[in-house]
C-alpha positions in Angstrom: 0.0 0.0 0.0 1.2 3.5 -0.8 1.2 6.3 1.7 -0.5 9.7 1.2 1.7 12.1 -0.8 1.7 15.9 -0.6 1.0 17.5 -4.0 0.6 21.0 -5.4 -2.0 21.8 -8.1 -1.5 24.4 -10.8 -3.6 26.8 -8.8 -1.0 26.7 -6.0 -3.0 24.6 -3.4 -1.5 21.8 -1.4 -3.3 18.6 -0.6 -2.8 14.9 0.1 -3.4 12.2 -2.4 -2.5 8.6 -3.1 0.3 8.6 -5.7 1.0 5.4 -7.4 3.8 5.2 -9.9 2.2 2.4 -11.9 -1.3 3.8 -12.4 -4.4 5.6 -11.3 -8.2 5.5 -11.9 -8.8 9.1 -10.9 -6.1 10.9 -12.8 -4.6 11.3 -16.3 -0.9 10.6 -16.0 1.5 12.9 -17.9 5.0 11.7 -16.9 5.8 13.1 -13.4 2.6 15.2 -13.4 -1.1 14.3 -13.4 -4.4 15.9 -14.2 -6.8 15.3 -11.3 -9.5 16.9 -9.3 -8.2 19.4 -6.7 -10.2 19.1 -3.5 -9.4 22.7 -2.7 -10.6 24.4 -5.9 -13.1 21.6 -6.8 -11.9 21.4 -10.5 -9.5 19.4 -12.6 -5.9 20.8 -12.5 -2.4 19.8 -13.3 -0.8 18.3 -10.2 2.7 17.3 -9.2 4.3 15.8 -6.1 6.1 18.2 -3.7 9.7 17.1 -3.4 10.9 16.2 0.1 13.4 19.1 0.1 10.6 21.6 -0.6 8.2 20.1 2.1 8.0 22.6 5.0 5.9 22.2 8.1 3.6 24.9 6.8 3.0 23.1 3.5 2.5 19.8 5.3 0.0 21.4 7.7 -2.0 23.0 4.8 -2.0 19.7 2.8 -3.2 17.7 5.8 -6.4 19.8 5.9 -7.3 18.7 2.3 -7.3 15.1 1.2 -8.7 13.8 -2.1 -10.7 10.6 -2.3 -9.0 7.4 -1.4 -9.8 5.8 -4.7 -6.6 5.0 -6.7 
């Protein structure tokens, strides 16, 4: 099982999502980025994982308040 990952949408919001390297039923994969529904803006946006070296406590706190559906 994969843990929740912190991601940033093209609108600048941070949230948590399940991020599987090998596939997804809720996103369109475009290399390291995906198009999926942002739970903050409630629309489909380009999404990318936040790198560990960019992950501050403020970003982690914001992301923990918003989580997308648990469906892969």
